[in-house]
N, C-alpha and C positions, 0 to 999 in steps of 0.2 A: 640841412646835414647829408651829406655823405654818410650813410651806416655801412655799410660797407670799409670802407677808409678809416672811422672811428675805428669798427673793430678791432681791426692790425694795429691800430696804436693801444687800446687801451687792452690787449695781448702782451706785447712790449713791457710797456712800463707795469704789466703785472711779471712779466718775465724776470726784468730786469729789478723791481722794487723801487724803480727812481725816475721821475719824471726826465730828469737830466738824461742820466743813461741813456733811455728808451730814444731823445727826441738827435742827441747822437749815430746812434745806431739805425736810428730816419734819417740820418742827415737834412733836419727841419727844426723850424725855431721852440725854442724849449713852448713857448704861448702858443702854437698849433697844439702841440699836443697838451698842455692843458686844456683847450677850450674845446679843442675833439671829448676829451675821454667827457665833461662836461657838460656836455651838449647830451652825449648818450648817457650819463645821467641822467635827464632831465628828460631824457624819450623816454627810457623807463620806468621813470618815477623812487628808483631806488638808486640806493648810492652801493657802487661796484668799490671804492677804494676809500680805506683809511689814510687820511694824510696827520703827519706828523713833522714838525720840522728837522727830525733824524730821519724818517722812513716813510716805506710807503708798503702797505698792506692790503690785501685782498678782504674783502669782508665773507660771509655766508656765503649772500647774496650774490659776490662778486666773480669765489671758488667756483660758483656752481656756472654762471654764466661764461666762466671764461671754459669751461669744458665743451661748454656747446659752441662757442667759438670759434674752437678749438676744430671742431667736427667740421661744421660748415663751411667755414675755407678752408678745410684739406679738400674736402669736396669739391667745391668750386677751383682750387688750382688742378683737381687731377683732373676736371669735363674741361678745366683749358687745355690743357697737356694733351686730351685724346683728339681732341677737337683740331688744334693745331699740326698732330700726326697726320690725321684724317686729309688736312688740306695738302701737306707735302709727298704722303704717299699716294703714290698712286693706285688705284686701289678703286672693284667698282666697274658697271658698266661703258665706255664710251663707244657713242654711237658715230659712223666713221663717212663720207662719200670718196670715192674717189674715181681717176678715169678707168673706163674696160683696161687697155691696156697698160695700163704701169699697176693697176689690180692683179691683172692675169699672170701678168708674166715677173712683174717686182718682186709686188709685195706679197702674195700665197705664196711661195716659196720659201721668203722672211719670215713670213707669223710665228713658225716653230720657235726663228731663236728670240721674237717679240712674247712671245707668252715665257720663254724662262725664263730671259730677263726682267717679265712682270709681273710673277705667275700671280697676282691678285687681281688685275687688268681683264675684263672682257672686251673685244672690240664686237661690236654691230656695224654689219662693214655692209657698203651698195655703193654695187659699181652703173656711172652716170656720168654722159658726155656730156648731159647738160647742163646746167647755170641753175641748181635745184636754191629754193628759198632756205635757206634755215633754220632758225627761226619756228616758220612756218609750221618743219615737215620736221621742228627735232632732232637737228644735225646737231655736233658737238663741233665739229672739226671737219676740214672738205682740204683735197687737194687739187688743186685748178691752176691752168695754164693761162699767161697771160692777164691780162689786168683785171682785179677782179670789178663786175657792175653793180653790185651793192655793197654801196660809199658805207653803211652804217660799221659791215666787219672791216675786223679785223684782220691785215694780209702781214706777211711773214714772208720772206721769200727765203727758200731753202735751197735754191739753184737755176742755175743760167742753164738755156738750150743753145744748141745749135742746130741749123737747119742740116739734112743730110740727102743728099741721093744717091739711091742703089738699090742693087735686085741681084740677085741669085747669085752663083759663080756659077749654073749652069744655063740662064740667060743669056749670060755676059758670050759664055765660051760659043754660045751658039750663036749672038746676034752679033756679035762684036763688043767694043768699049766705047763708049762716045766720050770724048778730051776736050771739050770747047763742049757750052750750054746750045747752042746753035747747032748741031750734032743730034740733041734728043729729036728736035722734027724725023727724026729717019728711025726712032723707034716707038716701039709699043708703049704708049704710057701710062698710068696709073694715076684720077685722081680725085679729090677727098672733095665735094661741096657739105657747106658744116648745111642747111637747110635748102627744101623745095625752094628754095623763092632768092638763091642767092647764085652766081653764077661760082663753077668751079676759083678754087683758087687759085692763084695763080704761082709759081715756083720764084724765087729770088736767088736770084746768084750777086754778090760781090768779086768788084776789080776795082784794083786802082783806088780802096778807099769808097769807092761807087756799091749805093745796091741797085741790080737792074729785077726788076719785075718783069719774064718773061711771059705772054698766054702760049699756050703751047695744045697742042690736040689731044686730045687724053680717047683712046678706046674706050676707058671704062669708070666709071666717078660716082661714088661712096658718101653718102653722108655721113657715115662712121669712118672716127679717125682710125681704127683698126682696122672694118674690112680691106682697105688698102693696103694694110702690111702683108693682112691673110693669103690678099692673091699676088701679090709679090710673091710669097715662099711659095706658092702653088706655080712658079715662073710664067706670069700672066706680064710681066713687066719693068721697067724701074715705076718707083716712088720715089716724094721728096714730102719727109716729115722731122720730125723733131729725133733729136736723138737721144734724147731716154727714155721712148717711145718703142726703139729698134736697140739701146743698147744692149740686150742678152741676145742679139740676133744678128750684131756685128761683132760682138767677144765672143758667140760660138760659134759663128763663122757662114751663117745660116744664110747672113745678110752680107753682099762685100760693096763698100763706098766708094762713090766714083765724086767726080768733079772735089776733089777736096779742096783743089785751091781755091776754087770758088766759093767753098761752101759763109753764110751767112751766119750772125747770132739772132737765134729763134727766141720766143716767148721766155719769161720767164716765169721756172715754177711755183707756188707759193701756196701754204696751209690759209687756208680762214678762220674764220668763227669770228662768234660774237662777244663783243664786248665785253657780259657776261661773263666769258671763259678766261679772259685776259691771266688771269691767276691760278688757272685749274694744271692743278698735278698731273690728270692723265691728258689732256691734249700738248702740255710742254715735250710731257716722254715720246707721245708719239711723235711729235713736231721733230723732235731729236732723229729720232731712227728713224722716215723716213729723210733728212735731209742724210747721211748715214747711206744711208742703203742707195740712194740717187749719187753720192758723189763715187761712189766705189763703185758704180756700176759706168762713169760715166772713168772714170781714170782706164774701166780695163775697156773700154768700147776705143778711146783715143791710144791704148797702145795697142791693138788687136793693130786698127787701122794706122798707126807707125807703121808696125813691124807690115803691112800688105803692101803697104806707098814704097819702103825699102827693098821691097822681093820687088816688085815692077820695074822698079828704074836700073837693076841689077843685069 
């Protein structure tokens, strides 16, 4: 016997004083209503209802049991509603892992707006450019570029990137602006080497629908994605990176994109999380916020680049 269902059916019979009306209200066969009430009575060992051909009435034991059923089912409904609400409302603590550059330059300035939007949600943020094991390290959600190396995780793409080549206005004023990829060899270039065992990442340029990988001599090489950006800001040379990492600097004019017509698509940016967090409201709202934030910065950077290109053609 499904006791909870039987209790709900019993309450409806007691309220309507009729098996027929209870069956109609519950949209189930009258025989099912009769059977469930009879099973409940056998389970309790008492008669809950007086039955006649004209009416149904509660016995003293039935009236007492009715009050208990009302309280039990009301508490159960309240518990269900509260739990469902907690699942839909972002609250509690969310552990997030993001790349250094994104976290430092884009996420940190936006946190007051995030906190205002979700006042019951606390963020525990770590900055890292490595692929952490989210489940082993207790991370709820991470922001990652490229294809996830952890196949068991769920990855949701939130932005596309573009490879941009850029330098400070001061560097370009002093050293000239290259107008073709081959001209970069005459400039001071800053490379990125993800790990000590690998060679520096080749720069990519697109022309006529084809992507070319260009091996270039680097004066400086770093194993951090953020370090070349900082070095370029000091006027050390030219870098190639993804637009999402320097969107704020392009927008502010602290870096200027060059070779715009040769720019290629970069890796996608995704939020990744364990399957257990698929329906987690906290993960969902953070992913949405990150997508809005990146989309806004990409639009600003694109508008700035378009204005700069238009100005240079004059």
